[in-house]
N, C-alpha and C positions, 0 to 999 in steps of 0.2 A: 458390310457396314457394321461398326461397333455399336452395341446397345448397352446403355447403363453406365453409370458413373464409374463403378469399379473396373469395368472393362477398359474404359479410356485410360484410367490411371495405370492399369496393368500394361496397356499398350505403350504408354509413354515410358514407364519404368523399364520395359524390355528394350526400348531404344537406348535408354540411359546405360544399360549394361554393355552396349557396344562401345562405350567410352573407356571401358576398362583397359588399363595399360597406360595411355597418356594421362589418364585421370584416375585418381583414387576415388572410391565411392563417395566420400564426404565432399568431393569437388564436383560431382555430377550436376549439382544445382546451377553452377556457373554457366552451364550450357543449356540445360533443359528448361529452366524457367524463362529466360529471354526467348528461347526458340518457341516455346509454347505461346508466349505473347505475340511473337512475330507471325506465327501461323494463324492465330486468332485474327489479327489485323488483316492478314492476307485474305482470309475468308470473308471478312466484313466488307472489304473494298472490292472484292472480285466482281460483283455485278456491274459496278460503274467504272471499272478500270479502263476499258476501251474508250468510252466516251470522254473520260477525263484526259486520256493521252491525246485523243483527236483534238480536243479543245486547246490543250496546251500547245500542240503543234500549230494550230490556227493562230493563236495569240502571238506566238513567236514569229510567224510569217508576216504578220501585219506590223512587226517592229517593236513589240512590247518586250521590255527587259527589266531586270532588277526587281525593285519593290512593286512597281506597277504590274509586272507580269505575275508576281506572287499573289498580289491582292486580287487580281482578276481570276486566277485559277482557283484560289481559295473560295471566292464567291461562287464560282460555277460548281466546283466539286462538293461544296457544302450546302447545296440547295436542300431546303427542308431540315437543315441542321443548324444549331446555334454554335456548336464548337467545330472548328476546322479540323477535318480529318481526311487526308488524301495522300496519294503517292504518285509522283510524276516520273518515276523511273519506268523503264519499259519492262521491268521484270516482275514476275510472280514466282511462286515456288516452282511451278511447272516449267516456266521458261528458264529459270536458273539451272535446272537440271539438263537443259539442252546444250549447255556449254561447260562441261566438267573441267576443262583445262583452265578456265578463268573464273571458276566458281567463287573463290574467296573475294576477288576484286569486284565481281558482279554483285555479290551479296552485300558488300559494304556500300556499293552504289545504290542498291535497293533500299537499304536502311536510310541512307542520306537523302533519298527521294521523298521521304515522309514529310508531312507538315511539321512545323517546329516543335509542337508539344509532343508529338509521337516520337520524333527523333530524340528528344530529351530523355524519354523513357529508356532507350537503349544506351544512352550515355551513362545513365545511372546504373545500368546493369554492367557497364564496362565490357560490353560484348565484343567490341572490335578486336581486342587482344585475344579473346577466346577463338574468334574466327581464324586468326592467324595460326594459333596453336593447333586447331582442328585440321587445318589445311596441311600443315607440316606433318601431322600424324596420320594423314590419309584417312581421316574419319569424317570430314565435312560432307562429302557427297553421300556417304552412307546414311548419316543422320538426317540430312535434308530430304533425301528420297523417302525415308520412313515417315517423316512429318508431312510430306506432300500427300500421303494417303489418308491423313487424319482430317476428317471434316469437323471443323470447330465453328461453323457458321452459326450466328445467333438464332436462326430459324430452327436449328436442330439442338443447340445447347444454349440455354438461357444464360444471362449474366449471373443469376444466382447460382446456377449449376457450375459456371466457370469459377465462381468463388469457392465452392466446395472442392473443385478440382485442384485449384492452386493450394488450398489448405492441406489437402491430403498429400499432395506432392511435397510440400514443405515439411510436413510431419515425417514422411518417409526419408527425406534427405537429412533431416535433423537427427533421426535415429542413427543414420550412418555416421554422422559427425558427433554423436553423443551430445547434442546441443539441446536447448530448452525450446520446445515448440510453442510453449505458452507465451514466449516473448513476441510471437508473431500473430497468433489468433486465438479465439475463444470458441469452444464448441457451439455450434449453431443453436442447439436446443436451449443453451443458457442465454444466448442473446435473445431468442424468442421469448423466453420467460421475462427477461428484463423489459423487452418492448411491450409485452402484454400488460405488465404492471405499470410501467411508466405512462402508458397512454390510457390507462383506465380513468374514466371520469373526464377525459379531455374532449369535451363536446365540440370545441372549435375545429378539430381536425376533420369533422364531418361537413363543414361548410364549403360550398363550392367556391373555388378560386382562392381559398385561404392560403397564405404564404407562411411557411414554417421552416425554421432552420434547425439542422441537426449537426452536432459537433462531437468529434472524438479526438482528444488531445494526444492519444497514443494509438493511432488508427490502424497500424500494421497493414494488412492487405485490404482493409476496408470492410470486413465482415459486419461489424456493428452498424456501420452506415447503411450497408446494403439491406440488412434485415429490417432496420427501422423504416427505411424508405418503402420496402415491400409491404410492411404492416400497414402503414398509413394509406398507401395507394390501394390496398385491398379493401379498405373501408371508404376511400374517397379518391377516385381516379381523377378528380378535378382539382385536387390539392396541388399546390406548387411547393415542392420540397427542395430545399437548397442544402446540399451536403458540404460540410467543412471538416478538415482534419489536419493533423500534423504527425509526421513520422520521422524518426532519426535514422532508420535503417534504409540505405539506398535501394536495396532489392525489394523490400516490402513497399516502399514508396512508389517504385516503378510499377509494381503490380496494381496497387490501388489507383494510381493515376490512369493506367491503361483501362481499368474498369470504368471509371467515370467518363473517359474520353469516348469509349465505345458506346456508352449509354447516352452520349450527347449531353453530358452535364459538365459544368465548369471544372476542368481538371486543375485550373489554377487555384481552386479552393483548397487543394491539398498542398501543404507546405512541407518542404524537406528541412529538418533541423530539430534541435533540442527544444522541446516545449517549455521546459523550466528555465532554460537559458544557461549557457556555459561560457559566455564572454565572446564566443564566435558566432553562434546561432542563437536565436531568440524566439520568443512567442511570435508565431507567424500571423496571428489574428489579434494583435494587441488591443485594438480599440473596439472589437466586435463583441456583441452580446448574442446569445443563442437561446432558442426556446427549449430545446431538448439536448441533453448531453449524456453520452454513454462512454464508458471506458473500462478497460481491464489493464491498469498500469502494472509494470513489473513489481512484485512484492518481495520484500527481503533483499532488495538491491540498494547498496549504499549510494548516496548522492555526493560523494567526495568530489567528482569532477565539476559539479555545479555549486559546490559549497560557497566559494568566494562571492559569486554572483548573487546567490540567493540570500546569503547573510547580509550583503550590502543593501539589497532591496528591502529586506525586513527592517534593518536599522534605519535606513534613510527615509523610507516611505510609510512604514507602519501600516495602519489600516487603509491608507490611500494606495497601497500596493496590494500584492496578492497574499502576503504571508503575515498579516497583522497579528493574529492571536498567538502565534508562536511557531517554532520549528521542531520537527520530530528529531529523534536521535539520528546520527549520521548513517547508521547501517540499514535504515529502511525509509525510503523517500515516498512511499505510496500515498501518504496523507497530503504531501505537497501537491499531487495531481488533483486531489479533491479541492484544496484551497484555490488552485489555479482555475478550476471549473467554476467554483462559486463566484470568483471575481467576474465571470462572464454571464452571470444571471441578469436577465432583464429586471428592472424595478418591479416590485410586487404590485398586484392589482390595486391595493389600497394606496399606492403611490402613483397611480395612473399608468402603470406599466402592464406588460403582458405576463410578467412572471416567468419563471423557468423551472424545469424539473431535471433532476440528475439521477442516473443509475451508474454505480461504480462497484467493481468487484474487488474485495480485499480478502486477505487471509485473516486469521483470528487476531493478529497483533494489534491493529488499530482499535479494537474493541476495548482493550484494557491495559495495553502497555503504557508505562509512564506513570510515575507517582503524582500525587496532588501537586499542582503548580508547575508540572513539567510541560514541555511543548506539546506532547501528544494529548495530555489531559486538558490543557487549555484549548486545543483545537476542538476536542469533543464538547467542552463546555461552551465555547462560542457558538457552535452549530446548534446545540440543544437549547441554550438560553434564548437564542433568537427564534426558536420554534421552526427550524429548518429541517430537522431530521424527521422524516415521515415514517419510514419503515426500514427494517432490516430482515432479510430472508436468509436463514441458515440453509446452505445447500448440502446435498449428499457428498460424501467423500469419493475419491477415485473418479472424479467427473472430468478432470482436465488431463490433457495428453502428457504433460510434463511433471505433474505432481499429484500425489494421492491425498494431500492434506485437505482439511475442511476449509471451505470458502464461504463468503458471505456477500450478498448484494446489499449495498446501502442505497436507499432512495431518499434524495434530498430535494426539498421544494420550498419556494417562498410564495407558493399559491395554494396552500392547503385549504380544502373545503372546511366549512364551519365545524362539522362533526369531528374533524381530525385535529383541529387546532389545540395546541397545548399538550398534545399527546404523541406518543411514539408506538407504533405497532411492531411487535417482534413475531416473526413467523418461523416455526420449526419445520422446514421442508426437507430435513435430512433423511427422512424415510421415504420420500417421494422419488423413487427411481426404479428402474428395471435393469437386470443384468444384461450386458451385451453378449451376443453370440460369440464374438471374437474381440479380444482386448486390442486397443490401439495405444501402445505405450503404457502409461499409467492409467489410461482411461478404461475402466471396466464397467462403469455404470453410465446410464443415460436416463434423461427425463423424457417420458413420452408426451405426446401432444395432449392426451387426456389428463396427465398429471399437471402439465402446464396450466390447463384450464382450471383444474381444481385449486391449485395454489393461487391463481388469479382470483378465483371466487372467494377464497379465504381472505385475501387482501381486501377485496371490495366489501365484504361483509363487515369488516372492522369490528369484530366482537371479541371481548375478553374471555379467555378460557374456552374458546370455540373448540369442540372436540370432533375427531374423526377417527376412523379405524385405520391403523397403520401396521405394517409388519414389524415385529420385534422378536429377534432371536428365533426365527422360524415359525413363530405363531403370530396371530393378529390380536392387537389390543386397541382399545379406545384410549386415545391420548389427547391432551390439550395441545393444539398446534398454533394457537394465537394468544398473545398477551398484549393488552393495552395498558400502557403505563403513562402516568403524568411525567412531564419533562423533569420536574424536580426530583423524581424518584431515582434518577441516575446520578445525582450529585451528592457529595458528602463533604463534611467539614473535617479536615485533618488537624487535630489539636495535639500539642505536645504536653504530655502529662509528666509533671515533675514530682519527685519525692525528696524530702530533706536529707542533707548530708549529716550522718550521725557517726561521730568518732569518739574513741577514748584515747587518752594521752598518758604517757608514762616515760620517765627518763631511766628506765631499768637497764640492766646490763645488756640484755639482748638488743634493745633498740639503740643504745649508745654504740654498740658494735656495728649495727647496720648503718648508723650515721657515719662512722669512720670509713666505711667502704663506699659511701655514696659519691658519685662523680661530681655532682653539683657542690657538695661540701668540700671535696678535695680541690676543686677549681677555685672555690671561694678563698681558701687558705693558701693558695699558690700565688707567688709573685715573681716578677722578672727582676733579676739583679745583675749587676756587673755590666761591663761593656758588651758582652756577648748576648745579654738579655735572655739568658737561659731561664726556663721556668723552674722555680725551686719552692718546695713546700715550706711555709713559714711555721716551723715547729713550735715556736714560742706562742704565736697567735692561736695555733691549733690547741695546744695544751691549756691556754687560758679559757678557751670556749668550753672544752671538755671539763675543766675544773669547775667552771661556773655551773654547768649542768649537773655535776656530781652532788652539788648541795641540795638538789631537788629531792633526792631519794628516789625510791622506786614506786611510790604510791600511784595508784590508778585514778585518773580523773575522767569523768564523763561529761565535763563542761569545758568547752574550748576557751571561753572567756576567762574562767578561773585559772586555767593552765597558762594562758598567755600572761596573766597578771603575775603568776608565780615565776615565769621565765624572766619577765622584766625586772622583778625584784631581785632575783638571783644574780643577774648580770650587773645590776646597779650596785649591789653589795660587793661583788667581786671586782667592780670598776673595770668591766670588760665592755667594749663597744658592741651595741646590738642594733643593727640597722634593719630595715624592712626586708631586704634580701635574705639576710641570715635568719631572721625570724621565720620566713616562709620555708627555708631549708629545714630548720629544726622541726617545725610543725609537721612537715611532710614525712620525716623519718621517725618521729616519736609518736605517731598516731596510727591507729588501726580502726577498720570499720567495726561498728558495734550497734546493733539494732536497738539496744536498750539505752544507748547514750542519748543525751539531750541534743536536739537539732541545732546545728550550727547556723548562725544568723549573720547577715551583713551589717553594715554600719547603721542602716535604718531599722534594724530589728526584724527584717524579713528573713524567712527561712532560705538557707543557701541550698540550691539543688545539687543532688548527687548525679553526675553524668552517667554513672554506671547503672543507675536505676531509672534513667530517663526512658520513657516509652511513648508510643503514639496510639491514639484512638481515632478511628474513622467513624464519625457520627453522621447519620443520615440527616439531610436537610429538613428543617421544620416543614410540616405539611401545609402551613399557611403562608410560607415565605413567597415573595413575588420574584419572578425572574425578568430581566437579568439582575444579578447580584451587584452590589456597589463596588466590590473589589475589582481593581484593574488587573489586566493580564500580566502586569509586572509583579504581581503578588504584594504590592506595597500600597499603591494608590487606593484610597477608600477603605483601608483596613479597619480604621476606627469605626467607620459607619457599619461595616460588616459585623464587627464585634458587638456593637449596640443591638443589632438585629438578632444575633444568635446566642448571646451570652446566657440568657435565662434558659434557653433550650439545652445548651451544653452543660450547664450546672445541674439540670434535672437528669440528664444522661449520666453524669458523674455520680450523682446521689444514688442512682439505681444500679449502675453497672460496675462502678469502680470503687467508690468509697466503702462499700460493705467488705471489700477484700483488703484495701489499703487506705485506711481512714485519714492518713496524713498527706495524701496526694492532692495536687492542685494543677490547674491548667495555666501554662504560660501563653497568654493570648497573643503576645507579640509574634509568635511563631506560627500562627494559624494560617492554613492554606485551604484552598478549595479544590476538590478533585471531582472529575466525572469519569465514570466507566460504564460499560454496557455489558452486564453479565448474562449474555444470551444463554449459554449452556447451563448455567446455574439455575436460571428461572424455569427451564424445561426439564431439569433433572428429576427423574422419578426413582425413589428409593425402592430397592428390592431387598427384602430380608434374606440373609443367607439360608441355605438349606439346613434342615435339622441334622444334628450330628449322627443320629441313628441312621438316617437315609444315606449319608456319606459313607458311614462305616459299612453298611450293607453292600454298597456299590463297590467298595474296595475289596471286601471279601469275595464278591462275585468275580471281580477281575483276577484275583489271586487264584481262584478255582480254575478259571479259563486258562491262565498261564500254566498251572500245574498239569492240566489236561493236555495242553499243547506240548509240554515237555515230555509227557509219557509217550507221545507218538514218535518222539525222536529216539527213544531208547530201544 
């Protein structure tokens, strides 16, 4: 008998190696995953198999057929169960091996004998075509015989252990195919951390008979759902937990569905399809609300396939749909999953609802990507302005199987306790890890149970600048690991700072020559003539213009208005036509930037901005401003009201930070935008002074000595 998780994984992997030849290693999963599920179901049903077959025979003998027969056998086979799970074929793994000649046909018959939901699992695996291929390659009997010796009964291997088993198999198969394991599952210790924090302070889950729903919109093989359920039941075995999910990958969906079916939980609560919607599949739980939601959506994956559908919902439904505040850039759709989950929150307690809590894993991009007024910034703004962002936990790197990058857990809630309202807690848990004895893909670090408990305590304490001892560069240091910030601290006003256009003007020889070569000027003096309508330069018109300009001389003028008056007078005396278009061409070619010149002004006497000197300033929101702000997410509605609120604050900032350096600058308030970003790493950054030069020099000298001594031994 095999003992231990890794032994079972190794056993199955050895079976997989028997497929070599007809299958390449990346294709092993097509056989091994459905065969593992099939053996698990065979073990689950084995104790009642004979009685179910006897009852099925009795019902047929009394004349029952069709739906009536199916209903009766389902009722009999599922005694003590809520979900139908049975098999009415005469076969088991052991009996299949008794007839090797007809093994393929009998195996298909065995699968077709399952209850409808179980049969659907193998349809999603597309297993029947693999059976035919295995049979032709003379591998079917060999593989089935090996699996028949594997005991996967729930009494020996729990559902949670089976989850680990599937995840480890998928990881190994993905390594062979060079695919991303993270698309399918999340390390269990990360899910445990999410669950610990998500359910902190949730007194309702301890009530006997309480009904709570848990949802994962990108559920993969169901790891997050399983761990959440385990956590709640470990604290209250009388709670009624309803699990819901959606998954677009057929294989992952089949594994997740089989897990729920074996646990006697509604497998129909897991929906196959694209959660965001792609025009063919849609949100499978459209009208439902959930108490708790967890997800690890794909990050850095473009949402081009869903673009048309999502943009239409955003445009047509606005805040009545899922994507009201805005849309992220096309190359990363992870924030769309958060918006989707937030649309499924129960009304807040103050609105007589149960409220909801969300935990979702992101990479660093959603923290800061997107300028003020962009889709990403507006999504952050909407969440924070409405006081829904509860906490963000920075995780260690090299924690996931498919990527070594830093990741973050966002906790979102519309039921914050009083002491957390109006604030966001940031936790730096990047140093809370231990090295693994053996790496698994990119995963070299793991979070221990003790570290999960400590991070949870830090969250529960909710203290600003809470410090603890953490490892830093091989030593231990006391560092702040918790920051508590007001919601408004994440917002800023992006203003456009203008400076006046300053030009000098002259009709000197150099600038006249520049005018002669200018394309706009040559186009102006070119006309079409004759029947052929060929473009020909009107030399007479050209010389008239140049002649009028020659009368100006080469004097330098630092005032545009006076130079324009001089041009007007010169052309009037020369009796040469001067229209607005020509005047603009002349001014462009006869002018140069001059910081000492007088500022150019418009018709109303206001300074004309110089586009090349245009700059932006990000000004923190005033400390006394109330959220939400009056500016709409279209960046236009309510702009005047916003300016009224922040103008004095912005002018004070300009006087302190900008005008001492550029006294002629001003703000163009019509271009004002609001941005929100979450600078987690910046807030926890600890400056370390560089080493003394003498210390570095001494170290270099010592290294040189060692090198020279090493070279002497070679001579």
